[in-house]
C-alpha positions in Angstrom: 33.4 -43.7 21.5 34.4 -47.1 20.0 36.5 -45.4 17.5 38.3 -43.5 20.3 39.0 -46.8 22.2 40.4 -48.4 19.1 42.6 -45.5 18.4 44.0 -45.5 21.9 44.6 -49.3 21.8 46.5 -49.0 18.6 48.6 -46.2 20.2 49.4 -48.6 23.1 48.2 -46.2 25.8 47.6 -47.7 29.2 44.1 -48.4 30.4 44.4 -46.0 33.3 45.5 -43.3 30.9 42.6 -44.2 28.6 40.1 -44.0 31.5 41.4 -40.5 32.5 41.2 -39.4 28.9 37.7 -40.6 28.5 36.6 -38.9 31.7 38.2 -35.6 30.5 36.6 -36.0 27.1 33.1 -36.5 28.6 33.6 -33.6 31.0 34.6 -31.3 28.1 31.7 -32.5 26.0 29.3 -31.7 28.9 30.6 -28.1 28.9 29.9 -27.5 25.2 26.6 -25.7 24.5 23.8 -27.8 23.1 21.8 -26.6 20.1 18.9 -25.9 22.5 21.1 -23.8 24.9 22.5 -21.9 21.9 18.9 -21.1 20.8 17.9 -19.9 24.3 21.0 -17.8 24.5 20.4 -16.2 21.2 16.7 -15.6 22.0 17.7 -14.1 25.4 20.2 -11.8 23.7 17.6 -10.6 21.1 14.8 -10.3 23.5 15.4 -6.7 24.9 16.0 -5.4 21.4 12.9 -7.1 20.0 10.8 -6.0 22.9 11.8 -2.4 22.3 10.9 -2.6 18.6 7.5 -4.2 19.4 6.8 -1.5 22.0 7.6 1.2 19.5 5.4 -0.4 16.8 2.5 -0.9 19.2 2.7 2.7 20.4 2.6 3.8 16.8 -0.5 1.6 16.2 -2.2 3.1 19.2 -1.3 6.7 18.1 -2.5 6.1 14.5 -5.7 4.5 15.8 -6.5 7.5 18.0 -5.2 10.2 15.6 -7.8 12.5 14.2 -7.0 13.9 10.7 -7.5 17.6 10.0 -10.8 17.0 8.2 -13.3 14.8 10.1 -14.1 11.7 8.0 -17.5 10.2 7.5 -16.2 6.8 6.7 -13.7 6.2 9.5 -12.7 2.5 9.5 -15.9 1.8 7.5 -15.2 2.5 3.8 -18.1 3.3 1.6 -19.3 0.7 -0.9 -21.0 3.2 -3.2 -21.0 6.8 -4.2 -24.1 8.1 -6.0 -24.8 5.6 -8.8 -21.3 4.1 -8.7 -20.3 1.0 -6.8 -16.9 1.1 -4.9 -14.6 -1.9 -4.8 -11.7 -1.5 -2.3 -9.3 -4.5 -1.9 -7.4 -4.3 1.4 -3.6 -4.0 0.8 -3.9 -2.4 -2.6 -3.2 1.2 -3.5 -6.2 1.9 -5.7 -10.0 1.5 -5.7 -12.3 0.7 -8.6 -15.6 2.5 -9.2 -18.2 1.2 -11.7 -21.4 2.6 -13.0 -23.6 3.2 -16.1 -24.8 6.2 -18.0 -28.1 5.5 -19.7 -28.5 2.2 -21.4 -25.6 2.4 -23.7 -22.5 3.2 -21.7 -20.4 1.5 -19.0 -18.2 3.6 -16.8 -15.2 2.3 -14.9 -12.8 4.4 -12.8 -9.6 3.5 -11.1 -8.3 5.9 -8.5 -5.0 5.7 -6.7 -4.1 6.6 -3.2 -2.3 10.0 -2.8 0.6 9.9 -5.2 1.7 13.6 -5.3 1.1 17.1 -3.9 1.5 20.8 -4.5 2.4 23.5 -2.1 0.3 26.6 -2.3 0.6 29.9 -0.4 -1.9 30.5 2.4 -4.5 33.2 1.9 -6.7 35.1 4.3 -5.8 36.5 7.8 -3.1 33.8 8.4 -1.2 34.2 5.1 2.1 33.0 6.3 3.5 29.7 5.2 2.1 27.1 2.7 -0.6 24.5 2.5 -0.3 21.1 0.9 -2.8 20.0 -1.8 -2.8 16.2 -2.3 -3.0 14.6 -5.7 -4.9 11.5 -6.8 -4.5 9.9 -10.3 -7.8 8.8 -11.9 -8.3 6.7 -15.0 -11.8 7.0 -16.4 -12.9 4.3 -18.9 -16.2 5.0 -20.8 -17.2 2.2 -23.1 -20.2 1.1 -25.2 -22.3 -1.8 -23.9 -20.8 -4.1 -26.5 -17.3 -3.3 -25.4 -15.9 -2.7 -28.9 -15.1 1.0 -28.5 -14.2 3.1 -25.6 -12.5 6.4 -24.5 -10.2 6.8 -21.6 -9.4 9.9 -19.6 -6.2 10.2 -17.6 -7.0 12.8 -14.9 -5.5 14.5 -11.9 -7.9 14.9 -9.0 -7.3 17.8 -6.7 -9.5 18.7 -3.7 -11.6 21.1 -5.6 -11.3 20.2 -9.3 -10.6 17.4 -11.9 -7.8 18.2 -14.4 -7.9 16.2 -17.6 -4.4 15.4 -18.8 -5.0 12.9 -21.7 -7.9 11.7 -23.8 -7.6 8.3 -25.6 -9.9 6.7 -28.2 -9.5 2.9 -28.2 -10.9 -0.1 -30.0 -10.7 -3.3 -27.9 -11.1 -5.7 -30.8 -8.3 -4.1 -32.8 -4.7 -4.3 -31.8 -2.5 -1.4 -32.9 1.2 -1.5 -32.3 1.7 2.2 -31.7 -1.7 3.8 -31.4 -2.1 7.6 -31.7 -3.1 8.7 -28.2 -4.0 12.3 -29.1 -2.5 15.6 -28.0 -2.1 16.9 -24.5 -5.5 18.0 -23.3 -4.3 21.5 -22.2 -3.2 22.2 -25.7 -6.7 21.9 -27.1 -9.0 24.9 -27.7 -10.8 26.3 -24.6 -14.3 25.6 -26.1 -13.3 22.0 -26.8 -12.0 21.5 -23.2 -15.1 23.0 -21.8 -17.3 20.6 -23.8 -15.3 17.6 -22.7 -15.5 18.6 -19.1 -19.3 18.9 -19.4 -19.3 15.5 -21.0 -17.7 14.1 -17.9 -19.8 16.2 -15.5 -23.1 14.9 -16.7 -21.8 11.4 -16.0 -21.0 12.1 -12.4 -17.3 12.9 -12.8 -17.4 16.3 -11.1 -16.5 18.3 -8.0 -18.5 16.0 -5.7 -16.4 13.1 -6.9 -13.3 15.1 -6.0 -14.4 15.6 -2.5 -15.5 12.0 -2.1 -12.2 10.6 -3.4 -10.0 12.8 -1.2 -12.1 12.0 1.9 -12.1 8.3 1.0 -8.3 8.1 0.3 -7.4 10.0 3.4 -9.2 7.3 5.4 -7.8 4.4 3.3 -4.3 5.8 3.8 -4.8 5.5 7.6 -6.4 2.1 7.4 -3.6 0.7 5.2 -0.9 2.2 7.5 -2.4 0.7 10.6 -2.8 -2.7 9.0 0.8 -2.5 7.7 2.0 -1.8 11.2 0.0 -4.7 12.6 1.5 -7.1 10.0 5.0 -5.8 10.9 4.3 -6.3 14.6 3.0 -9.9 14.0 6.1 -10.8 12.0 8.6 -9.5 14.5 6.7 -11.0 17.5 6.9 -14.6 16.1 
């Protein structure tokens, strides 16, 4: 304001003209939007759009919460913490679970299973043979090590609803670093008798058809839980 008066004085403008100018300047300034009014206007403009998004998200949360999957789950919203002799560690927000157990007094077993990461389409059979069904896929890494931890073997497996398919078999030494270790051939290229023996090796350690059923049931439930939590996090972010 003082700067404006000095400028007007130097320009030799009359006091009455100065007064009228100041009044006009004050009136114009009062008509300009304040930061607070701009924020309110922006919030008001976004409100219907944001309300619509929140309504859609909340409807989806409600739908997913009430939705019943094709196969009734035994662990709905209450994931199991153990399966047979294995403990189950499930960290919310992560795409895999860890299962740990022992075989006898000499071996530790650790398994890491993903959520569904693939599928196959198979023709329907029976009376209603039209169309196809989906078979969901789970990746499973089985780590069997000696108690001292110096040696171990790892199996990379595909878990289907009714079977475990071994894809790779590795032999590792934890206390020896190899730049390019030989990881063995593809399992399916090995002789049938050898494959049968390895499957039996896993079966007696609890890695069998029952595990397939458990993992598919568990991951179906985890998929729903993670989806609902993801929707709630999204709703919370947009609502702020």
